[in-house]
PALOFI-571974 format. One record per residue (C-alpha): residue number from 0; chain; residue in one letter; x, y, z. Coordinates in steps of 0.2 Angstrom, whole numbers, padded with zeros to 4 digits, always signed. Layout:
N
{site NUM; A; a; {X; Y; Z}}
...
! end
This chain:
353
{site 0; A; m; {+0000; +0000; +0000}}
{site 1; A; g; {+0015; +0011; +0000}}
{site 2; A; l; {+0022; +0024; -0012}}
{site 3; A; f; {+0034; +0016; -0025}}
{site 4; A; g; {+0037; +0033; -0034}}
{site 5; A; s; {+0032; +0037; -0052}}
{site 6; A; k; {+0036; +0051; -0064}}
{site 7; A; e; {+0018; +0051; -0071}}
{site 8; A; l; {+0005; +0045; -0059}}
{site 9; A; v; {-0013; +0047; -0063}}
{site 10; A; g; {-0026; +0049; -0049}}
{site 11; A; l; {-0040; +0036; -0051}}
{site 12; A; d; {-0055; +0038; -0039}}
{site 13; A; i; {-0067; +0023; -0042}}
{site 14; A; g; {-0083; +0029; -0033}}
{site 15; A; s; {-0100; +0022; -0030}}
{site 16; A; s; {-0108; +0032; -0044}}
{site 17; A; s; {-0094; +0037; -0055}}
{site 18; A; v; {-0075; +0036; -0060}}
{site 19; A; k; {-0065; +0051; -0058}}
{site 20; A; m; {-0048; +0053; -0066}}
{site 21; A; a; {-0035; +0067; -0064}}
{site 22; A; h; {-0018; +0070; -0070}}
{site 23; A; v; {-0007; +0084; -0061}}
{site 24; A; k; {+0010; +0088; -0067}}
{site 25; A; a; {+0023; +0100; -0059}}
{site 26; A; v; {+0028; +0113; -0072}}
{site 27; A; g; {+0041; +0125; -0064}}
{site 28; A; a; {+0034; +0131; -0048}}
{site 29; A; e; {+0016; +0127; -0054}}
{site 30; A; n; {+0006; +0112; -0051}}
{site 31; A; r; {-0004; +0110; -0067}}
{site 32; A; l; {-0020; +0101; -0070}}
{site 33; A; r; {-0017; +0092; -0087}}
{site 34; A; k; {-0032; +0080; -0087}}
{site 35; A; f; {-0048; +0078; -0077}}
{site 36; A; g; {-0065; +0070; -0080}}
{site 37; A; v; {-0080; +0062; -0071}}
{site 38; A; f; {-0088; +0047; -0080}}
{site 39; A; p; {-0104; +0039; -0073}}
{site 40; A; l; {-0105; +0020; -0067}}
{site 41; A; p; {-0121; +0010; -0068}}
{site 42; A; a; {-0132; +0010; -0052}}
{site 43; A; d; {-0126; -0004; -0040}}
{site 44; A; a; {-0109; -0007; -0050}}
{site 45; A; i; {-0102; -0003; -0033}}
{site 46; A; v; {-0111; -0005; -0017}}
{site 47; A; d; {-0105; +0000; +0000}}
{site 48; A; g; {-0087; +0001; -0007}}
{site 49; A; a; {-0088; -0016; -0014}}
{site 50; A; i; {-0087; -0020; -0033}}
{site 51; A; m; {-0102; -0029; -0038}}
{site 52; A; d; {-0101; -0027; -0057}}
{site 53; A; h; {-0082; -0030; -0062}}
{site 54; A; g; {-0085; -0028; -0081}}
{site 55; A; a; {-0095; -0011; -0079}}
{site 56; A; v; {-0081; -0004; -0068}}
{site 57; A; v; {-0068; -0009; -0080}}
{site 58; A; e; {-0078; -0001; -0095}}
{site 59; A; g; {-0080; +0015; -0084}}
{site 60; A; i; {-0061; +0016; -0082}}
{site 61; A; k; {-0058; +0012; -0100}}
{site 62; A; t; {-0070; +0026; -0105}}
{site 63; A; a; {-0061; +0038; -0094}}
{site 64; A; l; {-0045; +0034; -0102}}
{site 65; A; r; {-0052; +0035; -0120}}
{site 66; A; e; {-0061; +0051; -0117}}
{site 67; A; l; {-0047; +0060; -0108}}
{site 68; A; k; {-0034; +0053; -0120}}
{site 69; A; i; {-0023; +0048; -0105}}
{site 70; A; h; {-0009; +0037; -0111}}
{site 71; A; e; {+0000; +0036; -0094}}
{site 72; A; k; {-0002; +0018; -0086}}
{site 73; A; e; {+0003; +0020; -0068}}
{site 74; A; v; {-0011; +0025; -0056}}
{site 75; A; a; {-0015; +0029; -0038}}
{site 76; A; i; {-0031; +0022; -0032}}
{site 77; A; s; {-0040; +0023; -0015}}
{site 78; A; l; {-0053; +0013; -0004}}
{site 79; A; s; {-0066; +0017; +0009}}
{site 80; A; g; {-0080; +0008; +0018}}
{site 81; A; h; {-0082; -0006; +0031}}
{site 82; A; s; {-0067; -0016; +0025}}
{site 83; A; v; {-0055; -0001; +0029}}
{site 84; A; i; {-0049; +0004; +0046}}
{site 85; A; i; {-0039; +0019; +0051}}
{site 86; A; k; {-0034; +0022; +0069}}
{site 87; A; k; {-0021; +0032; +0078}}
{site 88; A; v; {-0013; +0021; +0091}}
{site 89; A; q; {+0000; +0022; +0104}}
{site 90; A; l; {+0015; +0010; +0103}}
{site 91; A; p; {+0032; +0008; +0111}}
{site 92; A; t; {+0044; +0020; +0103}}
{site 93; A; t; {+0055; +0012; +0091}}
{site 94; A; t; {+0062; +0015; +0073}}
{site 95; A; a; {+0051; +0013; +0058}}
{site 96; A; e; {+0062; -0001; +0052}}
{site 97; A; e; {+0059; -0011; +0068}}
{site 98; A; l; {+0041; -0007; +0068}}
{site 99; A; e; {+0040; -0014; +0050}}
{site 100; A; e; {+0045; -0031; +0057}}
{site 101; A; s; {+0034; -0031; +0072}}
{site 102; A; i; {+0018; -0021; +0066}}
{site 103; A; q; {+0008; -0037; +0063}}
{site 104; A; w; {+0009; -0042; +0082}}
{site 105; A; e; {+0009; -0024; +0088}}
{site 106; A; v; {-0008; -0020; +0080}}
{site 107; A; e; {-0018; -0036; +0081}}
{site 108; A; q; {-0028; -0030; +0095}}
{site 109; A; y; {-0034; -0014; +0086}}
{site 110; A; i; {-0040; -0023; +0070}}
{site 111; A; p; {-0058; -0031; +0070}}
{site 112; A; f; {-0053; -0043; +0056}}
{site 113; A; d; {-0042; -0058; +0056}}
{site 114; A; i; {-0025; -0051; +0054}}
{site 115; A; k; {-0021; -0064; +0040}}
{site 116; A; d; {-0035; -0056; +0030}}
{site 117; A; v; {-0029; -0038; +0030}}
{site 118; A; k; {-0015; -0028; +0023}}
{site 119; A; i; {-0007; -0016; +0035}}
{site 120; A; d; {+0002; +0001; +0033}}
{site 121; A; f; {+0007; +0014; +0045}}
{site 122; A; q; {+0015; +0031; +0048}}
{site 123; A; v; {+0024; +0036; +0063}}
{site 124; A; i; {+0018; +0053; +0069}}
{site 125; A; g; {+0030; +0055; +0083}}
{site 126; A; p; {+0034; +0052; +0102}}
{site 127; A; l; {+0021; +0058; +0115}}
{site 128; A; k; {+0026; +0074; +0124}}
{site 129; A; e; {+0021; +0067; +0141}}
{site 130; A; d; {+0029; +0050; +0138}}
{site 131; A; p; {+0043; +0049; +0125}}
{site 132; A; s; {+0044; +0030; +0128}}
{site 133; A; k; {+0028; +0029; +0118}}
{site 134; A; m; {+0024; +0036; +0100}}
{site 135; A; d; {+0008; +0040; +0090}}
{site 136; A; v; {+0006; +0029; +0075}}
{site 137; A; l; {-0007; +0031; +0061}}
{site 138; A; l; {-0012; +0014; +0057}}
{site 139; A; v; {-0021; +0009; +0041}}
{site 140; A; a; {-0028; -0008; +0037}}
{site 141; A; a; {-0039; -0014; +0023}}
{site 142; A; k; {-0045; -0032; +0019}}
{site 143; A; t; {-0035; -0040; +0006}}
{site 144; A; d; {-0050; -0046; -0004}}
{site 145; A; l; {-0055; -0028; -0006}}
{site 146; A; i; {-0038; -0022; -0012}}
{site 147; A; n; {-0037; -0037; -0024}}
{site 148; A; d; {-0054; -0032; -0031}}
{site 149; A; y; {-0049; -0014; -0035}}
{site 150; A; m; {-0032; -0019; -0041}}
{site 151; A; s; {-0040; -0032; -0053}}
{site 152; A; v; {-0052; -0019; -0061}}
{site 153; A; v; {-0037; -0007; -0063}}
{site 154; A; k; {-0026; -0021; -0071}}
{site 155; A; d; {-0040; -0027; -0082}}
{site 156; A; a; {-0042; -0009; -0089}}
{site 157; A; g; {-0024; -0010; -0094}}
{site 158; A; l; {-0017; +0001; -0080}}
{site 159; A; v; {-0004; -0002; -0066}}
{site 160; A; p; {-0009; +0001; -0048}}
{site 161; A; r; {+0006; +0009; -0040}}
{site 162; A; v; {-0002; +0017; -0024}}
{site 163; A; v; {-0017; +0011; -0014}}
{site 164; A; d; {-0023; +0025; -0003}}
{site 165; A; i; {-0038; +0028; +0008}}
{site 166; A; d; {-0052; +0041; +0002}}
{site 167; A; s; {-0052; +0051; +0018}}
{site 168; A; l; {-0033; +0053; +0018}}
{site 169; A; a; {-0033; +0057; -0001}}
{site 170; A; a; {-0045; +0071; +0002}}
{site 171; A; g; {-0034; +0077; +0016}}
{site 172; A; n; {-0019; +0077; +0005}}
{site 173; A; a; {-0029; +0087; -0008}}
{site 174; A; f; {-0033; +0100; +0005}}
{site 175; A; e; {-0016; +0101; +0012}}
{site 176; A; l; {-0007; +0103; -0004}}
{site 177; A; t; {-0019; +0115; -0012}}
{site 178; A; h; {-0026; +0125; +0003}}
{site 179; A; p; {-0012; +0127; +0016}}
{site 180; A; v; {-0017; +0133; +0033}}
{site 181; A; s; {-0007; +0138; +0048}}
{site 182; A; d; {-0002; +0126; +0062}}
{site 183; A; a; {-0014; +0136; +0074}}
{site 184; A; q; {-0029; +0129; +0064}}
{site 185; A; v; {-0037; +0113; +0065}}
{site 186; A; p; {-0047; +0110; +0049}}
{site 187; A; m; {-0060; +0097; +0047}}
{site 188; A; v; {-0062; +0090; +0029}}
{site 189; A; v; {-0079; +0082; +0025}}
{site 190; A; n; {-0079; +0074; +0009}}
{site 191; A; v; {-0097; +0068; +0004}}
{site 192; A; g; {-0098; +0055; -0010}}
{site 193; A; a; {-0113; +0045; -0016}}
{site 194; A; s; {-0111; +0031; -0003}}
{site 195; A; f; {-0099; +0037; +0010}}
{site 196; A; m; {-0095; +0053; +0020}}
{site 197; A; n; {-0076; +0053; +0023}}
{site 198; A; i; {-0070; +0064; +0038}}
{site 199; A; n; {-0052; +0069; +0041}}
{site 200; A; i; {-0047; +0081; +0055}}
{site 201; A; l; {-0030; +0088; +0053}}
{site 202; A; h; {-0017; +0097; +0063}}
{site 203; A; a; {+0000; +0103; +0058}}
{site 204; A; g; {+0000; +0091; +0043}}
{site 205; A; v; {-0005; +0075; +0053}}
{site 206; A; p; {-0022; +0067; +0051}}
{site 207; A; l; {-0028; +0066; +0070}}
{site 208; A; f; {-0045; +0059; +0066}}
{site 209; A; t; {-0052; +0050; +0051}}
{site 210; A; r; {-0069; +0041; +0049}}
{site 211; A; d; {-0079; +0034; +0035}}
{site 212; A; v; {-0098; +0036; +0038}}
{site 213; A; p; {-0109; +0024; +0027}}
{site 214; A; m; {-0120; +0039; +0022}}
{site 215; A; g; {-0119; +0050; +0007}}
{site 216; A; g; {-0128; +0059; -0007}}
{site 217; A; g; {-0136; +0044; -0013}}
{site 218; A; m; {-0148; +0045; +0002}}
{site 219; A; y; {-0156; +0061; -0005}}
{site 220; A; t; {-0160; +0051; -0021}}
{site 221; A; t; {-0166; +0036; -0012}}
{site 222; A; e; {-0178; +0045; -0001}}
{site 223; A; i; {-0185; +0056; -0015}}
{site 224; A; q; {-0187; +0041; -0026}}
{site 225; A; k; {-0196; +0031; -0011}}
{site 226; A; q; {-0207; +0046; -0004}}
{site 227; A; v; {-0211; +0055; -0020}}
{site 228; A; t; {-0213; +0039; -0030}}
{site 229; A; v; {-0202; +0044; -0045}}
{site 230; A; s; {-0189; +0035; -0055}}
{site 231; A; f; {-0170; +0036; -0050}}
{site 232; A; e; {-0166; +0048; -0064}}
{site 233; A; t; {-0180; +0060; -0059}}
{site 234; A; a; {-0175; +0059; -0041}}
{site 235; A; e; {-0158; +0064; -0046}}
{site 236; A; e; {-0164; +0078; -0056}}
{site 237; A; y; {-0175; +0084; -0042}}
{site 238; A; k; {-0160; +0083; -0030}}
{site 239; A; t; {-0148; +0093; -0040}}
{site 240; A; g; {-0161; +0106; -0046}}
{site 241; A; k; {-0160; +0101; -0064}}
{site 242; A; k; {-0179; +0098; -0064}}
{site 243; A; d; {-0193; +0108; -0055}}
{site 244; A; p; {-0203; +0096; -0044}}
{site 245; A; g; {-0218; +0107; -0047}}
{site 246; A; e; {-0232; +0102; -0034}}
{site 247; A; r; {-0220; +0090; -0026}}
{site 248; A; s; {-0208; +0105; -0021}}
{site 249; A; e; {-0213; +0106; -0003}}
{site 250; A; k; {-0210; +0087; -0001}}
{site 251; A; v; {-0193; +0087; -0010}}
{site 252; A; t; {-0187; +0102; +0001}}
{site 253; A; e; {-0193; +0093; +0017}}
{site 254; A; i; {-0183; +0077; +0011}}
{site 255; A; m; {-0167; +0087; +0007}}
{site 256; A; k; {-0168; +0096; +0024}}
{site 257; A; v; {-0170; +0079; +0034}}
{site 258; A; v; {-0156; +0070; +0025}}
{site 259; A; s; {-0144; +0085; +0026}}
{site 260; A; t; {-0148; +0085; +0045}}
{site 261; A; l; {-0144; +0067; +0046}}
{site 262; A; l; {-0127; +0069; +0037}}
{site 263; A; a; {-0123; +0085; +0048}}
{site 264; A; t; {-0127; +0075; +0064}}
{site 265; A; e; {-0115; +0061; +0059}}
{site 266; A; a; {-0102; +0074; +0056}}
{site 267; A; q; {-0106; +0083; +0073}}
{site 268; A; r; {-0103; +0066; +0081}}
{site 269; A; s; {-0086; +0064; +0074}}
{site 270; A; c; {-0082; +0082; +0079}}
{site 271; A; n; {-0088; +0078; +0097}}
{site 272; A; f; {-0078; +0062; +0098}}
{site 273; A; f; {-0062; +0072; +0092}}
{site 274; A; s; {-0065; +0086; +0105}}
{site 275; A; a; {-0066; +0073; +0119}}
{site 276; A; t; {-0050; +0065; +0113}}
{site 277; A; y; {-0041; +0081; +0110}}
{site 278; A; p; {-0049; +0095; +0121}}
{site 279; A; d; {-0034; +0107; +0118}}
{site 280; A; r; {-0037; +0106; +0099}}
{site 281; A; l; {-0054; +0111; +0094}}
{site 282; A; v; {-0060; +0111; +0075}}
{site 283; A; t; {-0058; +0129; +0069}}
{site 284; A; k; {-0066; +0127; +0052}}
{site 285; A; v; {-0075; +0114; +0041}}
{site 286; A; y; {-0070; +0112; +0023}}
{site 287; A; l; {-0085; +0103; +0014}}
{site 288; A; t; {-0081; +0094; -0003}}
{site 289; A; g; {-0086; +0079; -0013}}
{site 290; A; g; {-0100; +0076; -0026}}
{site 291; A; a; {-0114; +0079; -0014}}
{site 292; A; s; {-0106; +0094; -0005}}
{site 293; A; r; {-0118; +0107; -0013}}
{site 294; A; s; {-0134; +0098; -0008}}
{site 295; A; a; {-0147; +0109; -0002}}
{site 296; A; f; {-0146; +0114; +0016}}
{site 297; A; l; {-0130; +0103; +0020}}
{site 298; A; k; {-0118; +0118; +0022}}
{site 299; A; e; {-0130; +0127; +0033}}
{site 300; A; m; {-0134; +0112; +0044}}
{site 301; A; l; {-0115; +0108; +0046}}
{site 302; A; a; {-0112; +0126; +0052}}
{site 303; A; e; {-0127; +0124; +0064}}
{site 304; A; k; {-0122; +0107; +0071}}
{site 305; A; i; {-0104; +0110; +0073}}
{site 306; A; g; {-0104; +0128; +0077}}
{site 307; A; v; {-0090; +0134; +0066}}
{site 308; A; d; {-0088; +0142; +0048}}
{site 309; A; v; {-0091; +0130; +0034}}
{site 310; A; e; {-0083; +0133; +0017}}
{site 311; A; i; {-0085; +0123; +0001}}
{site 312; A; f; {-0068; +0117; -0003}}
{site 313; A; d; {-0063; +0117; -0022}}
{site 314; A; p; {-0047; +0106; -0024}}
{site 315; A; f; {-0043; +0115; -0040}}
{site 316; A; e; {-0040; +0132; -0031}}
{site 317; A; g; {-0021; +0128; -0029}}
{site 318; A; l; {-0019; +0121; -0046}}
{site 319; A; t; {-0016; +0130; -0063}}
{site 320; A; v; {-0028; +0123; -0075}}
{site 321; A; d; {-0022; +0119; -0093}}
{site 322; A; e; {-0037; +0126; -0102}}
{site 323; A; k; {-0030; +0118; -0119}}
{site 324; A; a; {-0032; +0101; -0111}}
{site 325; A; v; {-0046; +0103; -0098}}
{site 326; A; d; {-0063; +0111; -0102}}
{site 327; A; p; {-0065; +0125; -0089}}
{site 328; A; s; {-0084; +0122; -0088}}
{site 329; A; v; {-0080; +0104; -0083}}
{site 330; A; v; {-0069; +0111; -0069}}
{site 331; A; a; {-0082; +0124; -0064}}
{site 332; A; q; {-0096; +0111; -0064}}
{site 333; A; l; {-0088; +0096; -0056}}
{site 334; A; n; {-0074; +0104; -0045}}
{site 335; A; t; {-0080; +0097; -0028}}
{site 336; A; s; {-0082; +0079; -0036}}
{site 337; A; a; {-0063; +0079; -0040}}
{site 338; A; t; {-0056; +0080; -0022}}
{site 339; A; v; {-0051; +0062; -0020}}
{site 340; A; s; {-0044; +0060; -0038}}
{site 341; A; i; {-0034; +0076; -0036}}
{site 342; A; g; {-0027; +0070; -0019}}
{site 343; A; l; {-0022; +0054; -0028}}
{site 344; A; a; {-0014; +0063; -0043}}
{site 345; A; l; {-0004; +0074; -0031}}
{site 346; A; r; {+0005; +0058; -0025}}
{site 347; A; n; {+0014; +0061; -0041}}
{site 348; A; l; {+0022; +0077; -0035}}
{site 349; A; e; {+0026; +0069; -0018}}
{site 350; A; a; {+0035; +0055; -0027}}
{site 351; A; r; {+0046; +0067; -0036}}
{site 352; A; g; {+0049; +0078; -0020}}
! end
């Protein structure tokens, strides 16, 4: 799951509703967006982070490659969901090399799966101030079957998976590299996709708290479909405001408010848990992103529940867009959908640095 380094690494975000692909290249002092696109997947091709229709996902990736005219083969991908665990744990202070050898035994107690069924990676954050004999370690574990499924669709699409990341960490990476903040700030990045809401609370470049909530923008569509008795396509149009619900407007508005409140309440729970763990590091601002981030009432509900300012986070803000290769209207329309793919594409620059 580590970074092997690559001169040309493409960010490939295989989400529940679409494939997002981005290519960022360092040109002098600029980080230039060379390619970007979002390509829909059939409903239920991916459910709760698990690939259900292998062929449809492979075709989705091939379509992205063809439409964007991407010839690079090496990609960074990411995972989220029930089969992924991210925890900050305290372990006896040792070197990264020694921890590499003992990590399986050290972390077995923190993993709710059979240790034989997972791949583990870690990042040493540093020794505890109050007890230097112990150190904070960010632990990431993902079920081997899930990793193999995602690597399989990537390989079958003719690509080489070089990095396997986690959605919440990729979103945090995009935020940090395109939207730097001071060490006095504690930003909370909330990435709302179709099926999952990824939460990452950062401080001084370290992810202190991460969580995948199995709720996302698909809830709006499902509830509209169910309560207003319309097709999936019509529910999507009502949700995004592309179609006027007419006499159903009041009901649709009520559904949007209820679902936004549910999502905001889950984000608030994460924030409360973080505050209880780190009483001296309260969240200073929420940065909202993801394909469902502009859903009606969501930004306002988050601000109300968490009690801090909420800003829509555009991952393109810190990049120079190559307008010869990337349609500016696509960037403007789909910017918040790009966060994870941009975070993955930026691994390219880290590898070079």
